[in-house]
C-alpha positions in Angstrom: -70.2 -44.2 -22.8 -70.8 -41.0 -21.1 -67.4 -40.9 -19.9 -65.6 -41.7 -23.2 -65.0 -38.1 -24.0 -63.9 -36.5 -20.6 -60.2 -36.5 -19.3 -60.4 -37.2 -15.5 -59.0 -34.2 -13.7 -58.2 -35.3 -9.8 -56.0 -33.0 -8.6 -55.1 -33.4 -5.1 -55.6 -30.9 -2.4 -51.7 -30.6 -2.0 -51.1 -29.9 -5.2 -53.7 -27.1 -5.4 -52.2 -25.5 -2.3 -48.5 -25.7 -3.6 -49.8 -24.0 -7.1 -51.3 -21.0 -4.9 -48.5 -21.0 -2.8 -46.3 -20.4 -5.8 -48.7 -17.7 -7.5 -48.8 -15.9 -3.9 -44.6 -15.9 -4.0 -44.6 -14.6 -7.6 -47.1 -11.7 -6.7 -44.9 -10.8 -3.8 -41.7 -11.1 -5.8 -43.3 -9.1 -8.4 -44.3 -6.3 -5.7 -40.9 -6.5 -4.3 -39.0 -5.6 -7.1 -41.2 -3.0 -8.3 -41.0 -1.1 -5.0 -37.0 -1.7 -5.3 -37.2 -0.3 -8.8 -39.3 3.0 -7.7 -37.1 3.3 -4.7 -34.2 3.5 -6.8 -35.7 5.9 -9.3 -36.4 8.4 -6.5 -32.9 8.0 -5.2 -31.8 8.8 -8.8 -34.0 11.9 -8.7 -33.2 13.2 -5.6 -29.3 13.3 -6.3 -30.2 14.7 -9.3 -32.0 17.6 -7.7 -29.3 17.9 -5.2 -26.8 18.2 -7.9 -28.9 20.9 -9.7 -29.5 22.6 -6.3 -25.7 22.5 -5.6 -24.8 24.2 -9.3 -27.3 26.5 -8.7 -26.3 27.9 -5.6 -22.5 27.9 -7.3 -23.8 29.8 -10.3 -25.6 32.3 -7.8 -22.5 32.9 -5.6 -20.7 33.3 -9.0 -23.2 35.6 -10.2 -22.9 37.6 -6.9 -19.0 38.0 -6.8 -18.9 39.0 -10.1 -21.8 41.7 -9.5 -19.9 42.7 -6.3 -16.6 42.9 -8.6 -18.2 44.9 -11.2 -19.7 47.5 -8.5 -16.0 47.9 -7.0 -14.5 48.0 -10.7 -17.3 50.7 -11.9 -16.5 53.0 -8.7 -12.9 52.9 -9.6 -13.1 53.9 -13.1 -16.2 56.6 -12.3 -14.9 58.2 -9.2 -17.6 61.1 -9.6 -20.5 58.6 -8.5 
């Protein structure tokens, strides 16, 4: 009568090993996917930074060219300086 309310829970060692192995594989998979996502985000940020730097350098070159053109134009218009 003591065992009437109990459900027998007899799990073999092999089943426990398989469950633990599946859990370990899932954890490794999640970590790998997370690292891949972070790597992809870093690559995108790096590309954006490189693009921004290129644009800034282009603007600087254009500004310098404009400044040089303005100086040359100013010297032509006012010969007393």
